[in-house]
C-alpha positions in Angstrom: 5.2 -26.3 20.8 2.1 -28.5 20.4 0.2 -26.1 22.6 1.1 -23.1 20.4 0.0 -24.9 17.3 -3.3 -26.0 18.8 -4.0 -22.5 20.1 -3.4 -20.8 16.7 -4.8 -23.5 14.3 -3.0 -21.6 11.6 -3.1 -24.3 8.9 -6.8 -23.6 8.1 -8.9 -20.6 7.8 -9.9 -17.9 5.3 -7.8 -14.7 5.5 -9.2 -11.2 5.8 -7.4 -10.2 2.6 -6.2 -6.6 3.0 -6.3 -6.7 6.8 -4.2 -8.9 8.9 -5.0 -12.5 9.7 -8.0 -14.8 9.6 -11.6 -13.9 9.1 -12.8 -15.9 12.2 -10.6 -13.6 14.4 -11.6 -10.0 15.0 -11.9 -7.6 17.9 -15.5 -6.4 18.4 -17.2 -4.1 20.8 -20.1 -5.6 22.9 -23.3 -3.8 24.0 -21.8 -3.1 27.4 -18.7 -1.5 25.8 -16.4 -4.4 26.7 -14.3 -5.8 23.9 -14.0 -9.4 22.7 -11.8 -11.3 20.3 -13.9 -13.7 18.1 -12.9 -17.2 17.2 -10.8 -19.6 19.3 -7.3 -19.3 17.9 -5.6 -17.4 20.8 -5.8 -17.2 24.6 -7.4 -13.8 24.3 -10.5 -15.3 22.5 -13.8 -16.0 24.1 -14.2 -13.5 27.0 -15.0 -9.9 27.6 -12.3 -7.3 28.2 -13.8 -4.6 30.3 -10.6 -2.6 30.7 -9.6 -2.5 27.0 -11.3 0.8 26.0 -10.7 2.6 29.3 -7.0 1.8 28.9 -6.9 3.2 25.3 -8.8 6.3 26.4 -6.4 6.8 29.3 -3.2 6.6 27.3 -4.5 8.7 24.4 -6.1 11.2 26.7 -9.4 11.3 24.9 -12.6 9.2 24.5 -13.1 6.7 21.8 -16.2 7.7 19.8 -17.9 4.4 19.1 -20.4 6.1 16.9 -17.8 7.4 14.5 -16.1 4.7 12.4 -13.9 5.2 9.3 -15.7 3.9 6.3 -13.9 1.2 4.3 -13.9 1.7 0.6 -16.1 -1.2 -0.6 -15.7 -1.0 -4.3 -12.0 -0.5 -4.3 -10.9 1.3 -7.6 -8.6 -0.9 -9.6 -7.0 0.6 -12.7 -7.0 -1.4 -15.9 -4.0 -3.8 -16.3 -1.1 -2.7 -18.4 -0.6 -5.6 -20.8 2.6 -6.4 -22.6 0.9 -8.3 -25.4 3.9 -10.2 -26.6 4.6 -11.4 -23.0 0.9 -12.3 -22.5 1.0 -14.3 -25.7 4.1 -16.1 -24.7 2.6 -16.8 -21.3 -0.5 -18.4 -22.9 1.7 -20.6 -25.0 3.9 -21.7 -22.1 1.6 -22.1 -19.1 -1.9 -23.3 -18.2 -4.4 -20.6 -17.6 -4.8 -21.6 -13.9 -1.2 -20.4 -13.3 -1.9 -16.7 -13.8 -4.7 -14.2 -13.3 -5.8 -10.8 -14.4 -8.6 -10.8 -11.8 -8.9 -7.3 -10.2 -9.3 -8.7 -6.6 -6.3 -10.8 -6.9 -4.3 -8.0 -8.4 -5.2 -5.7 -5.6 -4.5 -8.3 -2.9 -1.0 -8.8 -4.3 -0.2 -5.1 -4.5 0.6 -4.4 -0.9 2.1 -5.7 2.4 1.1 -4.9 5.9 2.8 -1.5 6.5 0.1 0.5 8.3 -0.1 3.9 6.6 1.6 3.4 3.3 -0.3 0.2 2.5 -3.1 -1.1 4.7 -4.6 2.3 5.6 -4.5 3.3 2.0 -6.0 0.2 0.5 -8.8 0.0 3.1 -9.8 3.7 3.4 -8.1 5.4 0.4 -6.6 3.9 -2.7 -3.2 2.6 -3.8 -1.2 4.5 -6.4 -0.1 1.5 -8.3 -1.5 -2.0 -8.8 0.2 -5.1 -10.2 -1.0 -6.0 -13.7 -1.1 -9.7 -13.3 -0.6 -12.4 -10.7 1.4 -15.5 -11.6 1.2 -18.6 -9.3 4.5 -20.3 -9.3 4.3 -24.1 -8.6 7.7 -25.4 -9.6 11.3 -24.4 -10.1 10.9 -25.1 -13.8 8.0 -22.6 -13.9 10.1 -20.0 -12.1 12.9 -20.4 -14.6 10.6 -20.2 -17.6 8.8 -17.1 -16.2 12.0 -15.3 -15.5 13.3 -15.9 -19.0 10.0 -14.7 -20.5 10.2 -11.6 -18.4 13.8 -11.0 -19.6 12.8 -11.5 -23.2 9.8 -9.2 -23.1 11.0 -6.5 -20.6 8.4 -7.3 -17.8 8.9 -6.4 -14.1 8.6 -9.4 -11.6 7.8 -8.9 -7.9 8.2 -11.9 -5.6 5.2 -12.4 -3.2 5.2 -14.7 -0.2 2.9 -14.3 2.7 2.3 -10.5 2.1 3.3 -9.7 5.7 6.1 -7.2 5.0 5.9 -4.1 7.3 8.7 -2.1 5.5 6.7 -1.1 2.4 8.8 -3.7 0.5 5.8 -4.7 -1.5 4.7 -1.1 -2.3 5.1 -0.9 -6.1 7.4 1.8 -7.7 5.0 4.5 -8.9 7.4 5.4 -11.8 7.5 1.8 -13.1 6.0 2.0 -16.7 6.5 -1.7 -17.5 3.9 -4.4 -17.0 4.3 -5.6 -13.3 3.7 -9.3 -12.5 3.3 -10.4 -8.9 4.9 -13.9 -8.5 2.9 -15.6 -5.8 5.1 -18.4 -4.4 2.7 -20.0 -2.0 2.0 -23.0 -4.3 5.7 -24.0 -3.7 4.8 -25.2 -0.2 6.3 -28.7 0.1 8.6 -30.1 2.8 10.8 -32.0 0.3 12.9 -34.1 2.6 14.3 -34.6 6.1 17.8 -35.8 6.8 17.5 -37.4 10.3 21.2 -38.2 10.6 22.5 -34.7 10.0 19.4 -32.9 11.4 18.6 -30.8 8.3 15.6 -30.5 6.0 14.7 -29.0 2.7 11.5 -27.1 2.0 10.1 -25.0 -0.8 10.2 -21.3 -0.3 6.4 -20.7 -0.3 5.7 -22.8 2.7 4.3 -20.8 5.6 5.8 -21.0 9.0 3.0 -22.9 10.7 2.6 -25.4 7.8 6.4 -26.0 8.0 6.2 -26.6 11.7 3.2 -28.9 11.3 4.9 -31.0 8.7 8.1 -31.2 10.7 6.2 -32.1 13.9 4.7 -35.2 12.2 8.3 -36.4 12.0 9.2 -35.3 15.5 11.1 -32.2 14.6 11.0 -28.4 14.7 12.9 -25.6 12.9 12.5 -23.4 16.0 12.0 -20.3 13.9 8.9 -18.5 15.3 8.5 -14.9 14.2 5.4 -12.9 15.2 4.1 -13.6 11.7 4.7 -17.3 11.7 1.1 -18.2 10.8 1.3 -16.3 7.5 4.9 -15.6 6.5 6.9 -17.9 4.3 10.4 -19.5 4.3 11.4 -17.4 1.3 10.1 -14.3 3.0 12.2 -15.0 6.1 15.3 -15.2 4.0 14.6 -12.2 1.9 14.1 -10.0 5.0 16.8 -11.6 7.1 14.3 -12.5 9.8 14.5 -13.2 13.4 12.2 -15.4 15.5 11.0 -15.1 19.1 13.1 -18.2 20.1 16.3 -17.2 18.4 18.2 -17.7 21.7 17.9 -21.4 21.3 17.6 -21.9 17.6 19.3 -18.9 16.0 18.2 -16.2 13.6 17.4 -17.2 10.0 20.9 -16.7 8.7 22.1 -19.2 11.4 19.3 -21.7 10.6 19.5 -21.8 6.8 22.5 -23.6 5.2 21.6 -23.4 1.5 19.4 -21.2 -0.6 18.3 -21.6 -4.2 17.4 -18.5 -6.1 16.4 -18.1 -9.8 17.8 -15.0 -11.4 18.0 -13.7 -15.0 21.6 -15.0 -15.1 20.7 -18.5 -13.8 20.4 -20.2 -10.5 22.4 -18.8 -7.5 23.1 -21.4 -4.9 25.9 -23.0 -2.9 26.2 -26.6 -4.3 26.2 -28.3 -1.0 24.6 -27.5 2.4 27.4 -27.5 4.9 27.7 -26.9 8.7 30.3 -24.2 7.9 32.8 -23.7 5.1 35.6 -21.2 4.3 34.7 -20.6 0.6 36.2 -17.2 0.3 33.6 -14.4 -0.2 30.2 -16.1 0.2 27.6 -15.0 -2.3 24.9 -16.8 -0.3 25.2 -14.2 2.4 23.9 -11.6 0.0 20.6 -13.5 -0.4 19.7 -12.8 3.2 17.9 -9.5 3.2 17.8 -9.3 -0.6 14.1 -8.1 -0.4 13.0 -9.2 -3.8 15.7 -7.3 -5.7 17.7 -10.2 -7.1 15.4 -13.1 -8.0 13.0 -15.8 -6.9 13.9 -17.9 -3.9 12.6 -21.3 -4.6 13.8 -23.5 -1.8 16.2 -23.8 1.2 18.0 -26.3 3.3 17.9 -25.6 7.0 18.7 -27.0 10.4 16.1 -28.9 12.4 15.9 -30.1 16.0 14.1 -32.9 17.8 10.9 -31.5 19.4 11.8 -30.4 22.9 10.9 -32.8 25.7 9.6 -29.9 27.8 8.2 -26.5 27.1 7.6 -24.3 30.1 6.4 -20.7 30.4 7.3 -18.2 33.2 7.2 -14.6 34.1 8.8 -12.1 36.4 7.8 -8.6 37.5 10.3 -5.9 38.3 9.8 -2.5 40.0 10.9 -0.6 36.9 12.3 -0.8 33.4 15.9 -0.1 34.4 16.1 -3.0 36.8 14.5 -5.2 34.2 17.1 -4.2 31.6 19.9 -4.8 34.1 18.5 -8.3 34.7 18.3 -9.0 31.0 22.0 -7.9 30.5 23.2 -10.2 33.3 21.1 -13.0 31.9 22.4 -12.6 28.4 26.0 -13.2 29.7 25.0 -16.3 31.7 24.8 -19.9 30.7 21.1 -20.3 31.2 19.5 -18.1 28.6 16.0 -19.5 27.8 14.5 -20.0 24.3 12.7 -16.7 24.6 12.7 -13.8 27.1 11.0 -10.5 26.5 10.8 -7.4 28.7 7.8 -5.1 28.3 7.8 -1.5 29.7 5.1 -0.2 32.0 2.9 1.0 29.2 2.7 -2.4 27.6 2.5 -4.1 31.0 -0.6 -2.1 31.8 -2.1 -2.9 28.4 -1.5 -6.6 29.1 -3.4 -6.2 32.4 -6.3 -4.5 30.6 -6.6 -7.5 28.3 -7.0 -10.0 31.1 -10.3 -11.8 31.6 -12.3 -10.9 34.8 -11.7 -13.4 37.6 -14.2 -14.7 40.1 -14.4 -17.0 43.1 -11.2 -18.4 44.5 -9.1 -17.0 41.6 -10.4 -13.5 42.2 -9.4 -13.8 45.9 -6.0 -15.1 45.0 -5.5 -12.2 42.5 -6.4 -9.6 45.1 -3.9 -11.2 47.5 -1.1 -11.2 44.9 -1.9 -7.6 44.1 -1.8 -6.6 47.8 1.6 -8.4 48.2 3.2 -6.8 45.2 1.8 -3.2 45.6 1.5 -2.8 49.3 4.0 -5.2 50.9 6.7 -5.0 48.2 6.0 -1.3 47.3 5.8 -1.7 43.5 4.4 1.3 41.7 1.7 0.2 39.2 2.8 3.0 36.9 6.4 1.9 37.0 6.5 -1.8 37.2 7.4 -4.0 34.2 7.3 -7.7 33.3 9.4 -10.3 31.5 7.8 -13.2 29.8 9.8 -16.4 29.5 9.7 -19.5 27.3 12.0 -22.4 28.2 12.5 -25.5 26.0 14.7 -28.6 26.1 15.1 -31.6 28.3 13.6 -31.7 31.8 17.1 -31.2 33.3 17.9 -28.3 31.0 14.6 -26.5 31.6 14.8 -27.1 35.4 18.3 -25.6 35.4 17.2 -22.6 33.5 14.1 -22.0 35.6 15.8 -22.2 39.0 18.7 -20.0 37.9 16.6 -17.4 36.1 14.4 -16.8 39.1 17.4 -16.7 41.4 19.0 -14.1 39.2 15.8 -12.1 38.9 15.7 -11.9 42.7 19.0 -10.0 42.7 17.2 -7.2 40.7 14.1 -7.2 42.9 12.2 -9.4 40.5 9.2 -11.5 41.7 7.9 -14.6 39.9 4.6 -13.9 38.3 3.5 -17.4 37.2 3.5 -19.6 34.1 0.0 -18.5 32.9 1.1 -14.8 32.7 4.1 -15.9 30.8 2.0 -17.9 28.3 -0.5 -15.1 27.8 2.3 -12.5 27.4 4.0 -14.7 24.8 0.9 -15.4 22.8 -0.3 -11.8 23.0 2.1 -10.9 20.2 -0.1 -12.8 17.7 -3.0 -10.4 18.4 -1.1 -7.1 18.0 -1.9 -6.7 14.3 -5.6 -7.5 15.0 -5.6 -4.7 17.6 -4.1 -2.3 15.0 -6.9 -3.0 12.5 -9.6 -2.8 15.2 -8.4 0.6 16.5 -7.9 2.0 12.9 -11.7 1.8 12.4 -12.0 4.4 15.2 -9.4 6.8 13.8 -6.5 5.5 15.9 -3.4 4.9 13.8 -0.7 2.6 15.2 2.4 0.8 14.0 5.3 -1.3 15.3 8.9 -0.8 14.5 12.2 -2.3 15.8 15.9 -1.6 16.1 19.0 -3.2 17.6 21.1 -1.2 20.1 24.1 -1.7 22.3 23.4 -2.3 26.0 24.9 1.1 26.8 22.4 2.9 24.5 19.1 1.3 25.3 17.8 4.1 27.5 19.2 6.7 25.1 17.2 5.2 22.3 14.0 4.8 24.3 14.2 8.4 25.6 14.9 9.8 22.1 11.9 8.0 20.7 9.6 9.4 23.4 11.0 12.9 23.2 10.7 13.0 19.4 7.2 11.7 19.5 6.2 14.4 22.0 7.8 17.2 19.9 6.2 16.1 16.7 2.9 15.6 18.4 3.0 19.3 19.4 4.3 20.5 16.0 1.3 18.9 14.3 -1.1 20.0 17.0 -2.5 16.5 17.2 -5.5 15.7 19.5 -5.0 14.0 22.8 -1.8 12.3 23.7 0.5 10.0 21.7 1.2 6.4 22.5 4.8 5.1 22.7 5.8 1.8 24.4 8.9 -0.4 24.1 9.8 -4.0 24.8 13.2 -5.7 24.7 12.5 -8.9 22.6 15.9 -10.3 21.8 19.2 -10.3 23.8 22.7 -10.6 22.4 26.2 -10.5 23.8 26.6 -6.8 22.9 23.0 -5.5 22.9 19.3 -6.1 22.3 16.4 -5.7 19.9 14.0 -3.0 21.0 10.5 -3.3 19.6 8.4 0.0 19.7 4.7 0.6 19.3 3.6 4.1 18.4 0.2 5.6 17.7 -2.2 8.6 18.1 -5.8 9.5 17.5 -6.2 10.9 14.0 -9.7 12.0 14.3 -10.1 15.4 12.5 -6.4 15.2 11.2 -6.1 16.0 7.5 -4.0 13.5 5.6 -3.5 11.6 8.8 -1.5 8.8 7.1 1.0 11.2 5.7 1.4 12.9 9.2 1.9 9.5 10.7 4.6 8.6 8.1 6.4 11.9 8.7 6.5 11.3 12.4 7.6 7.7 12.1 10.4 8.8 9.8 11.5 11.3 12.6 11.4 8.5 15.2 13.6 6.3 13.0 16.0 9.3 12.6 16.2 9.7 16.4 16.9 6.0 16.8 19.9 6.2 14.5 21.2 9.4 16.1 21.2 7.6 19.5 23.0 4.4 18.5 20.3 2.2 17.2 20.2 0.3 13.9 18.1 0.9 10.8 16.2 -2.3 11.5 16.7 -5.6 13.4 14.5 -8.0 11.4 11.8 -6.1 9.5 14.2 -5.0 6.8 14.6 -1.8 4.9 12.2 -2.0 2.0 11.2 1.5 0.9 10.1 2.7 4.3 13.7 3.2 5.6 15.6 3.8 2.3 16.5 7.3 3.3 18.7 6.0 6.1 20.9 3.6 4.0 23.5 6.4 3.7 23.8 6.4 7.5 24.2 2.6 7.5 26.7 1.8 4.6 29.6 3.6 3.1 29.1 5.0 -0.4 31.6 2.4 -1.8 29.5 -0.4 -0.2 26.3 0.9 -1.7 28.0 1.2 -5.1 29.3 -2.3 -5.0 25.9 -3.7 -4.2 24.4 -1.8 -7.2 27.1 -3.3 -9.4 26.3 -6.8 -8.2 22.6 -6.1 -9.0 23.5 -4.8 -12.5 25.6 -7.9 -13.2 22.9 -10.3 -12.0 19.9 -8.5 -13.4 21.1 -6.0 -16.1 17.5 -5.1 -17.2 16.2 -4.8 -13.7 13.6 -7.5 -14.2 13.3 -7.7 -10.4 12.4 -4.1 -10.2 10.7 -3.8 -6.9 13.5 -1.3 -5.9 13.9 -1.9 -2.2 16.8 -1.0 0.1 19.8 0.6 -1.7 18.0 0.2 -5.0 15.0 2.3 -4.0 14.0 5.4 -6.0 15.6 8.5 -4.5 12.8 10.9 -4.6 12.3 14.2 -2.7 12.7 13.6 1.1 9.7 14.3 3.3 11.6 17.2 4.9 12.4 18.8 1.5 8.8 18.2 0.3 7.5 19.9 3.4 9.8 22.9 2.7 8.7 23.1 -0.9 5.0 23.1 0.1 5.7 25.9 2.6 7.6 28.0 0.1 5.0 27.3 -2.6 
């Protein structure tokens, strides 16, 4: 735990803004065509990666032209704010001027999340269709209540904003919204209010980021254990509103198992369970609706959640398997054992080779040892370098608990031809996840568009889902006559009794492709359709937002959707919280219908 926090140093540092992460961290190309990651936040920082670009060129089937970079729009066009003058006058009378801003830069920064093509690509290289009209910085529950009442009185649209890390287009503004839109930035609500040592629970304000929360808890000897990929930037309120999952959910649970009480300010008042309880039979529990609410119902202001004493031991590990099927069979047996570690993730061969390409060059004794290991694995054990996969492991707990897990995990792995690959490979594999979004932004400058998306699937359908995604990607690549080859890889990131979370990465070179972002979005939509048709879910933890709204009819019955809309109408009759995510999204023309209309026209 302490090692992770020290490596990431997430509590300080200026953010890029529209791009992901911190300004001191960026992938750059050196004069010898190697790639380096600047700064010192992550294990990947501070050395030259000579195999990075060759790997990218291999999997995409074409060279990366280092002389041809996409040009970022420097003076980003920002339309004039739509002002509801009565609301603005009331705002001036109620709040100090430091609590709100009409600054163009702030408005633009609060008008998007981190969805690649629909948000980041457009704001950097194109333009956004709709921008918020004002940013309000919420610093107390009283301010939240007053703001909501003013918005109700003057018919203004409010959009909750946490860390801005959404990858489901949940922060993309409805283009047809004619009212003044106010982004409600919650990050000033960032206090850890109290810790209950006897009952191992704590209360924090919703705008606190994951790493700040962990730092504050660590001072008292505790952890929440919730560690999503976005932990440096995402907020407690954001986790709840997307129904998030963390990398260590095996030990600590998903967010709905961690949080015991939520406070949300709505136009009809405060929604909350009066007491935080370990469990209670309360009849139908309204609080369950707040998980995954995606900004549609109100402002989450604070939450009570479980905490744990910091683990005595944290240990990394890794195992390599001859192929993905054997790795999955191992994961399934492990999921039904009594020694599941805090985190275990299985990467396919495509991601395994990428991880190898990002390793630092070795020398001296280490280089000799690496050659010996490679000889043993490839020659003596007969592993195929284009088939083998790897699992990265994080174990936490007492020394006895971790020792029990470690011995049994490796013993079980041996039954599936798994070979221990060392703690350092496990640590690097685990920490690599924090660099993925930086890699996306780096490659985008060279016309390579990439995105991650996830699903949950039963054990029996894992290979069906993976095969369907690859086959669909191949078919759509041909249909659009895209250059080179496409990139698809998968990793199993979470295990459950009945299935897993599968995390995909997809991309292609868009050089010379007209309206590349729209082509990408079209293909991603097809990939999601293929997942649902083969037994996968609409999402595992990213949420629905607007990106996956078309698939809600394949997820919930019509009566279920109608009931949710009636609850929204009762709670927010004037649609003050009008971000329109999930079942409340605008039902426009589908991409398929739009394509047909263009062809016929």
